[in-house]
Each structure stands twice: as structure tokens, then as C-alpha cells.
C-alpha positions, 0 to 999 in steps of 0.5 A: 276765161274758159269758164265764162266762155263755156257758161255763155255758150251753155246759156245761149244754147238753152235760150235757143231751145226756149224759142219757137220759130215758125216759117210760113211760105206763101205763093201769089199769082200775079196778074201777068201769070208769074208766081211770087213766093214769099217766105216769112219766119216768125220767132217767138219766145214762149211766155210759159217759161218756168224761170225756176227751171231756167235758174236750176239749169243755169246753176247746173251749167255753172257747176259743170263748167266749174268742174271742167275748169278745175279738171283743166287746172289740175291737169295743167298743174300735173303737167307743170310738175312733170315738166319741172321734174324732167328739167331737174333730171336733165340738169342732173344728167348734164352735171354728171356728163360735165364731170365725166368730161372734166375727168377725161380732160384731166386724164388726157392732160396728165398723159400729155404732161407725162409724155412731154416729160418723157420726151424732154428726158429723151431729148436731154440724153 
């Protein structure tokens, strides 16, 4: 889609460059003494346009648009790969934190059990 939009823009700019526009302003004095100004714009497309140059320009534009599209696609792919790698790193870090939390919880539980046993022994005495 990007390529088509860029190509259409380039072709329209080229076509505008191939047209000639002239503006003619004419002032007419009316019988009552007032002045009427008329502006006329004439747009012409040159009949001496070399179609081989147009076709070459279109091909050049197409090649450049394709190159730009490829660069955009490559950048998007690199970004995707970097994001996937970052996601894997985050997942691995979360797993390590989860293990650390489990170990800490197990140690705490063991200490609680040991304390409970000591309390039970002390109460039995």
C-alpha cells in the first residue's frame, strides 16, 4: 500500500510539472465609470512531451519506491526480531525471579516449621 501511494504521488507531481498554466488579468471600464477586473487561468498540457522520458521517469520512481518499501520492511523485521529477543529476556528474568521467590518461600516455611516444632517441644516440657 505504501508503495502505491508513493508512486501515485510521484506521478502526480511529474504530471503537474508537465503542464503549463498561464493567468491573464483584464480590466474593463464600465460606462458608469466603475472598473471590472476579470482573471482567466488557462492550463495547457504540452503536446511536445517525450513519452520515453515519462516512461523512464515512471520506472525510476517505481524503483525508488520499491527500494524505500524494502527499507521500511527490513526495519520492521529488525524491530520485530529485537522485540522478540527482549520478550525472551523478560520471560527468562521472570522465571529466575519466580525461582528465587519459591526458594525464599520454602526457606521461610522451613523456618516456621522448625519454630513450630521447638514451640511444641517447649510446651510439652
